[in-house]
MOPAC internal coordinates of N, CA, C and O (Angstrom, degrees):
PM7 1SCF
backbone

  N    0.0000 0     0.00 0     0.00 0    0    0    0
  C    1.4484 1     0.00 0     0.00 0    1    0    0
  C    1.5284 1   110.51 1     0.00 0    2    1    0
  O    1.2310 1   120.75 1   137.44 1    3    2    1
  N    1.3175 1   116.17 1   -42.56 1    3    2    1
  C    1.4733 1   119.80 1  -179.56 1    5    3    2
  C    1.5275 1   110.22 1   -65.17 1    6    5    3
  O    1.2310 1   120.58 1   140.71 1    7    6    5
  N    1.3301 1   116.50 1   -39.29 1    7    6    5
  C    1.4619 1   120.16 1   179.45 1    9    7    6
  C    1.5182 1   112.58 1   -63.72 1   10    9    7
  O    1.2310 1   120.52 1   142.00 1   11   10    9
  N    1.3306 1   116.62 1   -38.00 1   11   10    9
  C    1.4671 1   119.35 1   179.38 1   13   11   10
  C    1.5221 1   111.18 1   -70.54 1   14   13   11
  O    1.2310 1   120.33 1   143.95 1   15   14   13
  N    1.3088 1   116.97 1   -36.05 1   15   14   13
  C    1.4675 1   120.13 1   178.05 1   17   15   14
  C    1.5208 1   110.25 1   -68.05 1   18   17   15
  O    1.2310 1   120.65 1   139.57 1   19   18   17
  N    1.3302 1   116.36 1   -40.43 1   19   18   17
  C    1.4668 1   119.89 1   178.36 1   21   19   18
  C    1.5239 1   110.42 1   -65.08 1   22   21   19
  O    1.2310 1   120.01 1   138.28 1   23   22   21
  N    1.3330 1   117.59 1   -41.72 1   23   22   21
  C    1.4672 1   119.38 1   178.85 1   25   23   22
  C    1.5287 1   111.04 1   -66.31 1   26   25   23
  O    1.2310 1   119.88 1   145.91 1   27   26   25
  N    1.3250 1   117.83 1   -34.09 1   27   26   25
  C    1.4613 1   120.63 1   176.29 1   29   27   26
  C    1.5291 1   110.42 1   -67.23 1   30   29   27
  O    1.2310 1   119.99 1   140.44 1   31   30   29
  N    1.3150 1   117.62 1   -39.56 1   31   30   29
  C    1.4687 1   120.99 1   176.71 1   33   31   30
  C    1.5268 1   111.70 1   -65.88 1   34   33   31
  O    1.2310 1   120.29 1   144.80 1   35   34   33
  N    1.3293 1   117.04 1   -35.20 1   35   34   33
  C    1.4689 1   120.47 1   176.02 1   37   35   34
  C    1.5226 1   109.88 1   -64.90 1   38   37   35
  O    1.2310 1   120.02 1   138.87 1   39   38   37
  N    1.3365 1   117.57 1   -41.13 1   39   38   37
  C    1.4605 1   120.69 1   176.66 1   41   39   38
  C    1.5257 1   111.53 1   -61.64 1   42   41   39
  O    1.2310 1   120.29 1   138.15 1   43   42   41
  N    1.3233 1   117.06 1   -41.85 1   43   42   41
  C    1.4629 1   120.74 1   178.59 1   45   43   42
  C    1.5334 1   110.07 1   -63.56 1   46   45   43
  O    1.2310 1   120.42 1   138.80 1   47   46   45
  N    1.3235 1   116.81 1   -41.20 1   47   46   45
  C    1.4640 1   120.23 1   178.62 1   49   47   46
  C    1.5274 1   110.97 1   -64.22 1   50   49   47
  O    1.2310 1   120.01 1   141.72 1   51   50   49
  N    1.3365 1   117.59 1   -38.28 1   51   50   49
  C    1.4575 1   120.17 1   178.04 1   53   51   50
  C    1.5251 1   111.75 1   -68.19 1   54   53   51
  O    1.2310 1   120.05 1   143.39 1   55   54   53
  N    1.3207 1   117.52 1   -36.61 1   55   54   53
  C    1.4656 1   120.35 1   176.06 1   57   55   54
  C    1.5163 1   110.17 1   -62.39 1   58   57   55
  O    1.2310 1   120.49 1   135.98 1   59   58   57
  N    1.3220 1   116.67 1   -44.02 1   59   58   57
  C    1.4664 1   120.54 1   179.06 1   61   59   58
  C    1.5295 1   110.50 1   -64.02 1   62   61   59
  O    1.2310 1   120.32 1   138.75 1   63   62   61
  N    1.3312 1   116.98 1   -41.25 1   63   62   61
  C    1.4647 1   120.91 1   179.45 1   65   63   62
  C    1.5243 1   111.41 1   -62.01 1   66   65   63
  O    1.2310 1   120.32 1   131.97 1   67   66   65
  N    1.3249 1   116.99 1   -48.03 1   67   66   65
  C    1.4573 1   119.07 1  -178.21 1   69   67   66
  C    1.5212 1   112.15 1   -70.57 1   70   69   67
  O    1.2310 1   119.81 1   149.00 1   71   70   69
  N    1.3221 1   117.97 1   -31.00 1   71   70   69
  C    1.4620 1   119.68 1   174.54 1   73   71   70
  C    1.5316 1   109.91 1   -65.28 1   74   73   71
  O    1.2310 1   120.60 1   141.83 1   75   74   73
  N    1.3108 1   116.45 1   -38.17 1   75   74   73
  C    1.4637 1   120.35 1   176.46 1   77   75   74
  C    1.5343 1   110.67 1   -65.48 1   78   77   75
  O    1.2310 1   120.96 1   141.71 1   79   78   77
  N    1.3481 1   115.78 1   -38.29 1   79   78   77
  C    1.4596 1   119.01 1   178.25 1   81   79   78
  C    1.5340 1   111.98 1   -66.92 1   82   81   79
  O    1.2310 1   120.18 1   146.15 1   83   82   81
  N    1.3346 1   117.26 1   -33.85 1   83   82   81
  C    1.4626 1   120.22 1   175.37 1   85   83   82
  C    1.5264 1   109.50 1   -62.88 1   86   85   83
  O    1.2310 1   120.87 1   136.11 1   87   86   85
  N    1.2999 1   115.94 1   -43.89 1   87   86   85
  C    1.4640 1   119.90 1   179.93 1   89   87   86
  C    1.5305 1   111.30 1   -64.07 1   90   89   87
  O    1.2310 1   121.00 1   139.64 1   91   90   89
  N    1.3237 1   115.69 1   -40.36 1   91   90   89
  C    1.4692 1   118.93 1   178.23 1   93   91   90
  C    1.5238 1   111.36 1   -66.12 1   94   93   91
  O    1.2310 1   120.48 1   139.26 1   95   94   93
  N    1.3391 1   116.69 1   -40.74 1   95   94   93
  C    1.4640 1   120.11 1  -179.78 1   97   95   94
  C    1.5263 1   110.59 1   -68.20 1   98   97   95
  O    1.2310 1   119.99 1   145.36 1   99   98   97
  N    1.3157 1   117.63 1   -34.64 1   99   98   97
  C    1.4640 1   120.76 1   179.30 1  101   99   98
  C    1.5285 1   111.10 1   -63.74 1  102  101   99
  O    1.2310 1   120.39 1   149.40 1  103  102  101
  N    1.3165 1   116.85 1   -30.60 1  103  102  101
  C    1.4570 1   120.29 1   179.99 1  105  103  102
  C    1.5123 1   114.26 1   -85.73 1  106  105  103
  O    1.2310 1   120.11 1  -179.26 1  107  106  105
  N    1.3363 1   117.39 1     0.74 1  107  106  105
  C    1.4630 1   120.47 1  -178.62 1  109  107  106
  C    1.5290 1   110.14 1   -69.72 1  110  109  107
  O    1.2310 1   121.07 1   -31.68 1  111  110  109
  N    1.3303 1   115.56 1   148.32 1  111  110  109
  C    1.4533 1   121.50 1  -178.46 1  113  111  110
  C    1.5278 1   112.27 1   -85.42 1  114  113  111
  O    1.2310 1   120.31 1   148.10 1  115  114  113
  N    1.3144 1   117.01 1   -31.90 1  115  114  113
  C    1.4612 1   120.60 1  -175.74 1  117  115  114
  C    1.5302 1   109.82 1   -90.00 1  118  117  115
  O    1.2310 1   120.84 1   -45.47 1  119  118  117
  N    1.3121 1   116.01 1   134.53 1  119  118  117
  C    1.4662 1   121.19 1  -176.39 1  121  119  118
  C    1.5235 1   111.97 1   -67.68 1  122  121  119
  O    1.2310 1   119.89 1   147.47 1  123  122  121
  N    1.3431 1   117.82 1   -32.53 1  123  122  121
  C    1.4561 1   119.86 1  -178.80 1  125  123  122
  C    1.5232 1   111.83 1   -73.92 1  126  125  123
  O    1.2310 1   119.77 1   167.55 1  127  126  125
  N    1.3141 1   118.05 1   -12.45 1  127  126  125
  C    1.4591 1   122.18 1   173.25 1  129  127  126
  C    1.5297 1   109.90 1   -98.05 1  130  129  127
  O    1.2310 1   121.49 1   141.04 1  131  130  129
  N    1.3189 1   114.75 1   -38.96 1  131  130  129
  C    1.4615 1   120.32 1  -172.83 1  133  131  130
  C    1.5252 1   112.30 1   -65.96 1  134  133  131
  O    1.2310 1   119.61 1   121.06 1  135  134  133
  N    1.3213 1   118.34 1   -58.94 1  135  134  133
  C    1.4609 1   120.41 1  -170.97 1  137  135  134
  C    1.5200 1   114.19 1   -70.75 1  138  137  135
  O    1.2310 1   118.19 1   135.43 1  139  138  137
  N    1.3167 1   121.05 1   -44.57 1  139  138  137
  C    1.4766 1   117.74 1   174.92 1  141  139  138
  C    1.5297 1   112.46 1   -63.93 1  142  141  139
  O    1.2310 1   120.95 1   144.18 1  143  142  141
  N    1.3205 1   115.79 1   -35.82 1  143  142  141
  C    1.4645 1   118.84 1   178.38 1  145  143  142
  C    1.5152 1   112.36 1   -65.80 1  146  145  143
  O    1.2310 1   120.46 1   136.68 1  147  146  145
  N    1.3217 1   116.72 1   -43.32 1  147  146  145
  C    1.4644 1   120.40 1   179.21 1  149  147  146
  C    1.5234 1   110.62 1   -65.79 1  150  149  147
  O    1.2310 1   120.59 1   136.47 1  151  150  149
  N    1.3368 1   116.47 1   -43.53 1  151  150  149
  C    1.4623 1   119.75 1  -177.49 1  153  151  150
  C    1.5261 1   111.44 1   -67.50 1  154  153  151
  O    1.2310 1   119.93 1   129.72 1  155  154  153
  N    1.3235 1   117.73 1   -50.28 1  155  154  153
  C    1.4696 1   120.23 1  -177.61 1  157  155  154
  C    1.5256 1   112.42 1   -66.90 1  158  157  155
  O    1.2310 1   120.32 1   132.65 1  159  158  157
  N    1.3108 1   117.00 1   -47.35 1  159  158  157
  C    1.4630 1   119.25 1  -179.66 1  161  159  158
  C    1.5299 1   110.53 1   -68.13 1  162  161  159
  O    1.2310 1   120.23 1   146.20 1  163  162  161
  N    1.3347 1   117.16 1   -33.80 1  163  162  161
  C    1.4545 1   120.04 1   177.84 1  165  163  162
  C    1.5161 1   111.85 1   -66.55 1  166  165  163
  O    1.2310 1   120.28 1   136.90 1  167  166  165
  N    1.3310 1   117.07 1   -43.10 1  167  166  165
  C    1.4661 1   119.95 1   177.66 1  169  167  166
  C    1.5194 1   111.62 1   -63.95 1  170  169  167
  O    1.2310 1   120.74 1   136.86 1  171  170  169
  N    1.3284 1   116.19 1   -43.14 1  171  170  169
  C    1.4715 1   118.88 1   177.88 1  173  171  170
  C    1.5258 1   111.42 1   -64.17 1  174  173  171
  O    1.2310 1   120.37 1   143.65 1  175  174  173
  N    1.3238 1   116.89 1   -36.35 1  175  174  173
  C    1.4590 1   120.22 1   177.29 1  177  175  174
  C    1.5222 1   110.49 1   -63.57 1  178  177  175
  O    1.2310 1   120.33 1   134.59 1  179  178  177
  N    1.3249 1   116.98 1   -45.41 1  179  178  177
  C    1.4621 1   120.03 1   179.83 1  181  179  178
  C    1.5229 1   112.44 1   -65.02 1  182  181  179
  O    1.2310 1   120.14 1   138.29 1  183  182  181
  N    1.3243 1   117.34 1   -41.71 1  183  182  181
  C    1.4629 1   120.71 1   179.36 1  185  183  182
  C    1.5242 1   110.98 1   -64.56 1  186  185  183
  O    1.2310 1   120.46 1   134.56 1  187  186  185
  N    1.3259 1   116.72 1   -45.44 1  187  186  185
  C    1.4621 1   119.75 1  -179.98 1  189  187  186
  C    1.5266 1   111.82 1   -68.18 1  190  189  187
  O    1.2310 1   120.25 1   145.34 1  191  190  189
  N    1.3244 1   117.13 1   -34.66 1  191  190  189
  C    1.4664 1   119.83 1   176.38 1  193  191  190
  C    1.5282 1   110.25 1   -65.73 1  194  193  191
  O    1.2310 1   120.21 1   139.89 1  195  194  193
  N    1.3247 1   117.20 1   -40.11 1  195  194  193
  C    1.4601 1   120.86 1   177.22 1  197  195  194
  C    1.5267 1   111.01 1   -63.97 1  198  197  195
  O    1.2310 1   120.20 1   136.71 1  199  198  197
  N    1.3259 1   117.23 1   -43.29 1  199  198  197
  C    1.4639 1   120.58 1   176.60 1  201  199  198
  C    1.5241 1   111.53 1   -62.14 1  202  201  199
  O    1.2310 1   120.27 1   142.48 1  203  202  201
  N    1.3148 1   117.09 1   -37.52 1  203  202  201
  C    1.4608 1   120.67 1   178.81 1  205  203  202
  C    1.5229 1   110.88 1   -65.68 1  206  205  203
  O    1.2310 1   120.49 1   136.81 1  207  206  205
  N    1.3255 1   116.67 1   -43.19 1  207  206  205
  C    1.4718 1   119.97 1   179.53 1  209  207  206
  C    1.5189 1   110.76 1   -65.71 1  210  209  207
  O    1.2310 1   120.09 1   135.68 1  211  210  209
  N    1.3256 1   117.43 1   -44.32 1  211  210  209
  C    1.4659 1   120.69 1   179.66 1  213  211  210
  C    1.5274 1   110.35 1   -64.73 1  214  213  211
  O    1.2310 1   120.16 1   139.29 1  215  214  213
  N    1.3115 1   117.31 1   -40.71 1  215  214  213
  C    1.4637 1   120.45 1   177.59 1  217  215  214
  C    1.5195 1   112.85 1   -64.69 1  218  217  215
  O    1.2310 1   120.48 1   140.75 1  219  218  217
  N    1.3243 1   116.68 1   -39.25 1  219  218  217
  C    1.4632 1   120.49 1   178.57 1  221  219  218
  C    1.5260 1   110.49 1   -66.36 1  222  221  219
  O    1.2310 1   120.22 1   137.13 1  223  222  221
  N    1.3209 1   117.18 1   -42.87 1  223  222  221
  C    1.4654 1   120.24 1   177.83 1  225  223  222
  C    1.5281 1   110.20 1   -63.41 1  226  225  223
  O    1.2310 1   120.33 1   138.24 1  227  226  225
  N    1.3149 1   116.97 1   -41.76 1  227  226  225
  C    1.4608 1   120.80 1   178.17 1  229  227  226
  C    1.5162 1   112.37 1   -62.71 1  230  229  227
  O    1.2310 1   120.22 1   136.24 1  231  230  229
  N    1.3293 1   117.18 1   -43.76 1  231  230  229
  C    1.4634 1   119.94 1   177.78 1  233  231  230
  C    1.5179 1   111.26 1   -63.14 1  234  233  231
  O    1.2310 1   120.57 1   141.52 1  235  234  233
  N    1.3253 1   116.52 1   -38.48 1  235  234  233
  C    1.4572 1   119.85 1   178.56 1  237  235  234
  C    1.5232 1   110.51 1   -63.91 1  238  237  235
  O    1.2310 1   120.45 1   136.69 1  239  238  237
  N    1.3233 1   116.75 1   -43.31 1  239  238  237
  C    1.4600 1   119.67 1  -179.35 1  241  239  238
  C    1.5246 1   112.53 1   -68.43 1  242  241  239
  O    1.2310 1   120.23 1   146.18 1  243  242  241
  N    1.3148 1   117.16 1   -33.82 1  243  242  241
  C    1.4649 1   119.90 1  -179.00 1  245  243  242
  C    1.5247 1   111.35 1   -75.15 1  246  245  243
  O    1.2310 1   119.83 1   134.43 1  247  246  245
  N    1.3222 1   117.94 1   -45.57 1  247  246  245
  C    1.4573 1   121.13 1  -170.56 1  249  247  246
  C    1.5217 1   114.83 1   -99.97 1  250  249  247
  O    1.2310 1   119.03 1   179.19 1  251  250  249
  N    1.3226 1   119.46 1    -0.81 1  251  250  249
  C    1.4617 1   119.71 1  -179.98 1  253  251  250
  C    1.5307 1   109.59 1   -77.45 1  254  253  251
  O    1.2310 1   120.75 1   -36.84 1  255  254  253
  N    1.3273 1   116.16 1   143.16 1  255  254  253
  C    1.4676 1   118.43 1   179.19 1  257  255  254
  C    1.5320 1   110.26 1   -70.22 1  258  257  255
  O    1.2310 1   121.56 1   -36.52 1  259  258  257
  N    1.3133 1   114.62 1   143.48 1  259  258  257
  C    1.4601 1   120.01 1   179.40 1  261  259  258
  C    1.5167 1   109.34 1  -111.33 1  262  261  259
  O    1.2310 1   120.99 1   -37.42 1  263  262  261
  N    1.3061 1   115.71 1   142.58 1  263  262  261
  C    1.4570 1   119.29 1   175.85 1  265  263  262
  C    1.5228 1   107.88 1  -104.45 1  266  265  263
  O    1.2310 1   121.40 1   -76.11 1  267  266  265
  N    1.3102 1   114.93 1   103.89 1  267  266  265
  C    1.4562 1   121.67 1  -178.81 1  269  267  266
  C    1.5173 1   107.47 1  -110.08 1  270  269  267
  O    1.2310 1   120.60 1   -50.99 1  271  270  269
  N    1.3182 1   116.45 1   129.01 1  271  270  269
  C    1.4614 1   119.50 1   178.03 1  273  271  270
  C    1.5227 1   109.07 1   -77.77 1  274  273  271
  O    1.2310 1   121.43 1   -43.99 1  275  274  273
  N    1.3089 1   114.87 1   136.01 1  275  274  273
  C    1.4541 1   121.17 1  -179.75 1  277  275  274
  C    1.5244 1   107.78 1   -92.93 1  278  277  275
  O    1.2310 1   120.47 1   -53.99 1  279  278  277
  N    1.3271 1   116.71 1   126.01 1  279  278  277
  C    1.4623 1   117.82 1  -179.84 1  281  279  278
  C    1.5314 1   110.93 1   -71.97 1  282  281  279
  O    1.2310 1   120.82 1   -32.22 1  283  282  281
  N    1.3158 1   116.03 1   147.78 1  283  282  281
  C    1.4659 1   120.12 1   177.51 1  285  283  282
  C    1.5322 1   108.35 1   -85.08 1  286  285  283
  O    1.2310 1   121.15 1   -49.42 1  287  286  285
  N    1.2847 1   115.41 1   130.58 1  287  286  285
  C    1.4605 1   121.79 1  -178.21 1  289  287  286
  C    1.5149 1   108.45 1  -115.05 1  290  289  287
  O    1.2310 1   120.90 1   -51.80 1  291  290  289
  N    1.3057 1   115.89 1   128.20 1  291  290  289
  C    1.4652 1   120.17 1   175.12 1  293  291  290
  C    1.5123 1   108.80 1  -108.74 1  294  293  291
  O    1.2310 1   120.96 1   -46.99 1  295  294  293
  N    1.3315 1   115.77 1   133.01 1  295  294  293
  C    1.4686 1   121.30 1  -179.32 1  297  295  294
  C    1.5250 1   106.94 1  -119.97 1  298  297  295
  O    1.2310 1   121.31 1   -52.53 1  299  298  297
  N    1.3039 1   115.10 1   127.47 1  299  298  297
  C    1.4721 1   119.36 1   177.32 1  301  299  298
  C    1.5193 1   110.00 1   -82.35 1  302  301  299
  O    1.2310 1   121.73 1   -42.13 1  303  302  301
  N    1.2882 1   114.30 1   137.87 1  303  302  301
  C    1.4583 1   119.71 1   178.49 1  305  303  302
  C    1.5352 1   110.72 1   -77.63 1  306  305  303
  O    1.2310 1   120.67 1   -43.66 1  307  306  305
  N    1.3055 1   116.32 1   136.34 1  307  306  305
  C    1.4649 1   121.93 1   177.77 1  309  307  306
  C    1.5162 1   108.41 1  -120.60 1  310  309  307
  O    1.2310 1   119.64 1   -21.13 1  311  310  309
  N    1.3251 1   118.30 1   158.87 1  311  310  309
  C    1.4729 1   119.45 1   179.47 1  313  311  310
  C    1.5302 1   113.29 1   -65.57 1  314  313  311
  O    1.2310 1   118.92 1   161.65 1  315  314  313
  N    1.2743 1   119.67 1   -18.35 1  315  314  313
  C    1.4701 1   120.27 1  -178.85 1  317  315  314
  C    1.4625 1   107.87 1   -79.72 1  318  317  315
  O    1.2310 1   120.10 1   180.00 1  319  318  317

């Protein structure tokens, strides 16, 4: 459980890093730095954000408590 939480936090940190890189590339003066940087870092940001959301949903489904109704069972007594 701790390992999955740490890996999810690493994904969040990578999303923040690449979002920062998109912002830095957007402010670049040269077009050959600006557009490839925005496109590549933007795509990586979107992919990592999608992985983070899917991982969070998966962790929620795995570790969330479930309320399952227990069926009532009647057993007849026998002489044996």
